[in-house]
N, C-alpha and C positions, 0 to 999 in steps of 0.2 A: 403316620400320625400327621405329618405335614400335609399330605394330600387331603386328609379329612378336614383339617383346619382351613385349607384353601376352599374346599367344597362348601363349608359353612359360610365363609366370607362371601362367596359368589351367590349363595342363596339370599343373603342379607343385602346384596348390592343391586344396583340397577343393571349390572352385567350378568344377570341370571342365566343368559343364554350360554355362558361359558361353564356352567356347573357340571355338565355331563363329563367333560375330560377329567377333572379331578375325581369324580365319583368312580368312573371306570378304572382309573389308575389305582385308586384306593382298594377297590374290590380285587383287581388283578394282583396287587402286591400282597393283599390279605390271603388270597388263594395260594400264591407261591410260598408265603411264609408258613402256612399250615401244611403245604405239601413237603417242605423241607423239614418241618418240625415232626411230622408224622412218618418220616423216612419213605415217602412215596417215591422219591427219586432213586432209591435203592431197590424198591420193589418193581418199578416200571423202568427197566433199563433201555427200552426201545425209544423212549422219548428223550430228546436232547435237552435236559433241564438247564444247563448252562447257557445254551443258545436262546432258550425262552426268556431267561432272566436278562441276557444281554440285549435282546430286542426290546424288552420292556423298558430297560434303562434308556436306551437310545431314543425310542419314540416318546418316552415321558419327558426327557430333557428338551427335545425339539418342541413338543406341543406346549409344555409349560412356558418355554421362552416366548413362543408366538402369542399365546393367549395373555401372557403377562404384559407384553408390549401393547397389545390391543386394549387391555383393561386399564392400564395406566394412562395411555394417550387419549382414549375416546371418552371415558367416563370420569366424572368429576366428584363422585360421592366418596366418602371415606372408606366404605367397605370394599369398593372396587380397587381403590389405591392400596389398601391392606392386602387384598387378594393378589394384586400384582407384585407387591414387595415380597409376600410369601412365595409367590410363583417364581420370582427370580432366585430366592433362596433354594427352592426345590430344584431349580435348574442346576444350581451348583452342586447340590447334594446328589442329584442323579448323574451328573457328569463324573463325580468322584466314584460313585457306584459303577458307572460305566467303565471306568479305568480298572477298577478292581475286578469286575466281572469279566472284562476282556482278558486279563491275565489268567483267570480261571478257565475261560473258554479255550485259550491257547494250550493250556496244560491238558484239558480234556481232549482236544483234538489231537494233540501229540501222542497221547496214550492210545487213541484209536488207530492212528496211522502207524504206530511203531509195531503193532502186531502183524499187519499185513506184509511189510517188506521182509520180515524175518521168515514168514511162511514162504514167500517167493524165493528167498535166498536159499533155503534148504532144498526146495524143489529144483532150483537151478544147479546146486551143488550135486544133487543126486543125478540129474541128467548128464552133467559133465563127467562124473565118475563112471557112469554106465557106458558112455561113448568111448572111453579110453580103453 
């Protein structure tokens, strides 16, 4: 919702050149929301859904911070200032989401890596017992 509000603010401002970043972020967040809501992450296990969400959060926080600084410092109209302030708020929200998603990503990667060492351990144990 915050990305959509920022998009509307940039459309109404003199800084309309910045409107593409919030629009793309809004559409990407909408896609991931519907993907999780319709359980696509459980149907397509080959895709690394937590990694995609993590990268979305990181890039969104960096891009919103950069364009917010540019909008607040370069343009003097009220809509640009409002978009910049909302952009700083979005940076904080995405940074918090980044932290939460990072913890989910670590859990996801630990689950994937815990399967392979056990398989290797049993093969090593079998080979040691055969050589005795």
